[in-house]
C-alpha positions in Angstrom: 111.8 68.3 96.0 109.1 68.8 98.7 108.7 65.4 100.3 106.0 65.5 103.0 102.4 64.8 102.2 99.3 65.1 104.4 96.4 62.8 103.7 93.1 64.6 104.2 89.9 63.1 105.8 88.5 62.4 102.3 91.7 60.7 101.1 93.0 63.5 99.0 96.7 64.3 99.4 98.0 67.8 100.3 101.6 68.9 100.3 102.7 69.9 103.8 104.5 73.0 102.4 102.9 75.4 100.0 103.5 78.9 98.7 101.4 81.7 100.2 100.4 84.5 97.8 98.4 86.9 99.9 98.1 90.4 98.5 100.6 93.1 98.3 102.9 92.1 95.5 100.7 91.5 92.5 103.4 92.5 90.0 105.7 89.8 91.3 103.4 86.9 91.9 103.5 85.4 88.5 107.3 85.0 88.6 107.1 83.8 92.2 104.8 81.0 91.2 106.9 80.1 88.2 110.0 80.0 90.4 108.2 78.0 93.1 107.1 75.3 90.6 110.6 75.1 89.2 111.9 74.6 92.7 109.5 71.8 93.4 106.6 73.4 95.2 103.4 71.6 94.4 100.9 73.5 96.6 99.9 77.1 95.7 97.5 79.0 98.0 95.5 82.0 96.7 92.1 83.7 97.1 89.8 85.8 95.0 90.4 88.7 97.5 94.2 88.6 96.7 93.4 89.8 93.1 96.2 87.7 91.6 94.4 84.5 90.4 94.9 85.4 86.7 98.6 85.8 87.2 98.9 82.6 89.2 96.8 80.7 86.6 99.1 82.0 83.8 102.2 80.8 85.7 100.7 77.3 86.4 99.5 76.9 82.9 102.9 78.0 81.4 104.6 75.4 83.6 102.2 72.8 82.4 102.9 73.6 78.8 106.6 73.5 79.5 106.2 70.0 80.9 107.5 71.0 84.4 104.2 69.9 86.0 100.9 68.3 85.1 97.7 69.8 86.4 97.2 66.9 88.8 100.6 67.5 90.3 99.6 71.0 91.6 97.5 71.4 94.7 95.6 74.7 94.0 93.8 76.3 96.9 91.4 79.3 96.7 88.9 80.9 99.0 85.3 82.2 98.9 85.4 85.9 99.9 83.1 87.5 102.5 80.8 89.2 99.9 80.0 85.8 98.3 78.4 84.0 101.3 74.9 84.1 99.9 73.9 80.7 98.6 73.4 82.0 95.1 76.8 83.6 95.0 79.0 80.6 95.9 79.1 78.9 92.5 79.5 82.1 90.5 82.4 83.1 92.7 84.1 79.8 92.3 83.5 79.7 88.6 85.1 83.2 88.4 88.1 81.8 90.3 88.3 78.8 87.9 88.1 81.1 84.9 90.9 83.4 86.3 93.1 80.4 87.2 92.4 78.8 83.8 91.6 75.4 85.4 88.5 73.1 85.6 88.7 72.6 89.3 90.5 73.7 92.5 91.9 71.1 94.8 90.6 72.9 97.9 88.1 75.7 98.3 87.8 77.5 101.6 85.3 79.9 103.2 87.8 82.8 103.8 86.2 84.2 107.0 83.1 83.1 108.9 81.5 86.6 108.8 79.8 87.9 105.7 79.6 91.2 103.9 76.7 92.4 101.7 76.4 90.1 98.7 77.9 91.3 95.5 81.1 91.7 93.4 82.2 94.8 95.4 84.7 93.1 97.7 84.5 95.8 100.4 81.0 97.3 100.2 80.7 100.5 102.3 77.9 102.8 103.2 77.9 106.6 102.9 79.9 106.9 106.1 82.6 104.5 104.9 81.6 101.7 107.1 81.7 98.1 105.9 78.2 96.8 105.1 78.0 93.5 106.9 75.4 90.8 106.3 73.8 88.3 108.6 74.1 85.5 106.1 74.4 82.1 107.9 77.7 80.4 107.1 76.0 77.0 107.6 73.9 77.7 104.5 77.1 78.9 102.7 78.6 75.5 103.6 75.7 73.6 101.9 76.4 75.6 98.8 80.1 74.7 99.1 79.1 71.1 99.2 77.3 71.5 95.9 80.6 72.7 94.3 82.2 69.3 95.3 79.3 67.4 93.8 79.6 69.4 90.6 83.4 68.6 90.4 84.4 72.3 90.7 86.4 71.6 93.9 87.9 68.3 95.1 87.8 69.3 98.7 86.3 72.1 100.8 87.3 73.6 104.1 87.3 76.7 106.3 89.6 79.6 107.2 89.7 81.7 110.4 86.8 79.7 112.0 86.8 79.3 115.8 86.1 76.0 117.5 82.4 76.7 118.1 81.9 77.8 114.4 83.7 74.6 113.2 81.4 72.5 115.3 78.4 74.3 113.8 79.6 73.2 110.4 80.3 69.7 111.5 76.8 69.4 112.9 75.2 70.1 109.5 77.8 68.9 107.1 77.2 66.2 104.6 80.8 66.8 103.3 83.2 67.3 106.2 85.7 70.2 106.0 89.2 68.9 105.4 91.1 71.9 106.8 90.9 75.1 108.8 93.5 77.7 107.6 94.5 80.0 110.4 97.2 82.3 111.5 99.7 80.2 113.5 103.4 80.8 114.5 105.4 80.7 117.7 103.8 83.8 119.2 100.3 82.5 118.3 100.4 78.8 119.1 96.6 78.2 119.4 97.3 74.8 121.1 93.7 74.1 122.0 92.5 75.0 118.6 95.0 72.7 116.9 94.1 69.9 119.3 90.4 70.4 118.6 90.8 70.3 114.8 93.1 67.3 114.8 90.7 65.4 117.1 87.9 66.1 114.5 90.1 64.9 111.6 90.6 68.5 110.3 94.0 69.5 109.2 95.3 72.9 110.3 97.0 75.0 107.7 99.2 77.9 109.1 99.3 81.2 107.3 101.9 83.7 108.4 103.9 80.7 109.9 106.9 83.0 110.2 104.8 86.0 111.3 106.6 88.3 109.0 110.3 88.7 108.7 110.5 92.5 108.9 112.6 93.8 111.8 110.2 96.7 111.9 107.5 94.4 113.0 107.9 94.0 116.7 105.4 91.1 116.9 107.6 89.0 114.7 109.4 86.1 116.4 112.1 86.1 113.8 114.5 87.8 116.2 113.4 85.9 119.3 116.5 84.7 121.3 115.3 81.1 121.6 114.6 80.8 117.9 118.0 82.4 117.2 119.7 79.9 119.5 117.9 76.9 117.9 118.7 78.1 114.4 122.4 78.3 115.3 122.3 74.9 117.0 120.7 73.1 114.0 122.6 75.1 111.3 119.3 76.5 110.0 117.6 79.9 109.7 115.1 81.2 112.2 112.4 80.9 109.5 113.3 77.2 109.0 113.0 76.6 112.7 109.5 78.1 112.8 108.4 76.1 109.7 109.8 72.9 111.2 107.9 73.5 114.4 104.6 73.5 112.7 105.4 70.5 110.5 106.2 68.5 113.6 102.8 69.6 115.1 101.1 68.1 112.0 100.3 71.5 110.6 100.6 72.5 106.9 102.6 75.7 106.3 102.2 78.2 103.5 104.9 80.8 103.9 104.7 83.8 101.5 107.7 84.9 99.5 108.7 86.2 96.1 112.4 85.7 96.7 113.6 82.5 94.9 116.4 81.9 97.4 114.1 82.3 100.3 111.6 80.0 98.7 114.4 77.4 98.3 115.4 77.9 101.9 111.8 77.4 103.1 111.8 74.0 101.4 114.9 72.8 103.3 113.0 71.8 106.4 112.6 68.1 105.9 116.2 67.1 106.8 116.2 67.8 110.5 114.1 67.3 113.7 113.4 69.5 116.7 113.5 67.5 119.9 110.4 67.2 122.1 112.0 69.6 124.6 112.7 72.1 121.8 109.1 71.9 120.5 107.8 72.4 124.1 110.1 75.4 124.6 109.0 77.0 121.4 105.3 76.5 122.2 105.9 78.4 125.5 106.7 81.5 123.4 102.9 81.8 122.8 101.6 85.3 123.5 97.9 84.3 123.0 95.7 86.8 121.2 98.4 89.5 121.6 100.4 87.6 119.0 97.7 87.8 116.3 98.8 90.0 113.4 95.6 89.7 111.3 92.8 90.6 113.7 90.3 92.1 111.2 89.1 94.4 113.9 86.8 96.3 111.6 84.5 93.2 111.5 84.5 92.8 115.3 80.8 94.0 115.6 79.7 91.0 113.4 78.0 88.2 115.3 80.4 85.7 113.5 83.6 87.6 114.3 85.8 84.6 115.3 88.1 86.2 117.9 85.6 87.6 120.4 85.6 84.4 122.4 87.8 81.3 122.6 89.4 80.7 119.3 
């Protein structure tokens, strides 16, 4: 059973380990969520853009009917896609997500990226030349519409994803309801130490997606085969993935590793029974490659004024 809970700035409780479900395996996601809930996962992360919310909802509701979980036991996270930033699009987008998931509320709703596309249900609107049609919609106005979703009971908490420090501060400057988290890519090769310190100083929890940075040996950016991580895995009798997940937990960061393999999901849970020393944490953080370690740069959106990686993240 997953044992570590993070208390958010509004008092809601978020499991420190969740299951990531980002796109690419739509045919397997339903069984993955069923397996995860059977194993004891109580935090499932998805998004409209992943195109799997119906399957996830079916899995969650089947497990509720089986008596494995109650709705209030499962921390469901979804995200507002870039083509829904217009103030009049936020509620319809969330209501579509709720309908797909088959629930009355999500526990956490995030703005997926700070930059906006042309409003509409076309998730990647393109012009006649195949270029993404970007919008200058102001994400602070999007945030005010997000706040209305909390007031209506459609989301218990709201937060951000992929926002840099200046963008987070812009939200804080206008927020009536403070963001509870910023979900960002974070792993040993992308430590974002200053970003984490900033968020934590503001009472905002950091959630790490791609906390293992991919386990494919074909991916040369992946730290899975890093000699230091391999040595620490051997020393602690753990896998390299478990070392990387434990690192983030000890930094106070929530982790949402993605997997469809039940044994690997089980292994990803087995990170609450050991500790890395302060020296080991420091050594792991020194593996940081800065922006070169980023695996999801969204470079097609770099021309947008709200692209988050042009300056200090």
